[in-house]
C-alpha positions as CSV (number, residue, x, y, z in Angstrom):
1,M,122.0,101.1,96.7
2,L,119.9,103.9,98.3
3,L,116.3,102.1,97.2
4,F,117.9,98.8,99.3
5,I,118.3,101.2,102.3
6,Y,115.0,102.9,101.5
7,N,112.9,99.7,101.1
8,L,114.1,98.3,104.8
9,C,113.3,101.7,106.1
10,R,109.8,101.4,104.6
11,E,109.4,97.9,106.9
12,Q,107.8,99.1,110.4
13,H,109.0,95.6,112.2
14,L,112.5,96.0,111.4
15,S,114.0,98.3,114.6
16,D,116.6,101.0,113.4
17,E,119.3,99.3,115.0
18,L,119.3,96.6,112.5
19,I,118.9,98.7,109.7
20,C,121.8,100.4,111.0
21,N,123.6,97.2,111.2
22,V,123.0,96.0,107.8
23,M,124.0,99.9,106.3
24,R,127.3,99.5,108.7
25,K,127.7,95.8,106.8
26,Y,126.9,97.5,103.6
27,Q,129.3,100.6,103.7
28,A,132.5,98.0,104.9
29,Y,132.0,96.1,101.4
30,C,130.6,98.3,99.1
31,D,133.5,100.7,97.0
32,P,133.6,103.3,98.8
33,Q,132.9,105.6,96.1
34,E,129.4,104.4,95.5
35,W,128.5,104.8,99.4
36,D,130.4,108.5,99.3
37,D,128.1,108.6,96.2
38,M,125.1,108.1,97.8
39,M,126.1,109.7,101.0
40,H,126.2,112.6,98.6
41,T,122.9,112.3,97.0
42,V,121.5,112.1,100.3
43,C,123.2,115.1,101.8
44,H,122.0,117.0,98.4
45,Y,118.5,116.2,99.0
46,R,118.5,116.7,102.4
47,F,115.8,119.3,102.2
48,I,113.5,117.1,101.5
49,Y,113.4,116.0,104.8
50,Y,112.9,118.7,106.2
51,L,110.1,120.1,103.4
52,L,108.0,116.9,103.8
53,L,108.5,116.6,108.2
54,P,104.8,118.7,108.7
55,F,103.2,115.8,107.5
56,K,104.6,113.3,109.7
57,Y,101.0,113.2,111.7
58,I,99.3,111.6,108.7
59,A,102.4,109.8,106.6
60,K,101.8,105.9,105.5
61,K,104.2,103.6,105.0
62,D,106.6,105.5,102.4
63,L,106.8,108.6,103.5
64,I,107.6,106.8,107.1
65,G,110.2,105.3,104.8
66,I,111.5,108.7,103.8
67,Y,111.9,110.0,106.9
68,R,113.5,106.9,108.8
69,L,116.0,107.3,105.9
70,F,117.2,110.7,106.3
71,K,117.4,110.3,109.8
72,M,119.5,107.5,109.8
73,L,121.6,108.7,107.2
74,I,121.9,112.3,108.0
């Protein structure tokens, strides 16, 4: 599930609003425990967002996907 959302975040032509809508639908239809586990994992590793933030100006598609993922889920 986290990889699916990350892959959406990597796509520059998808708006943040569209990705948030997809995440809301996914949350509504998936097992609540799975969603909670995913959110726990993201919160546990949120330090990665701050660790990688200084590299934002040279970021490419993969790193931008990580930035968007954390920004939307935290």
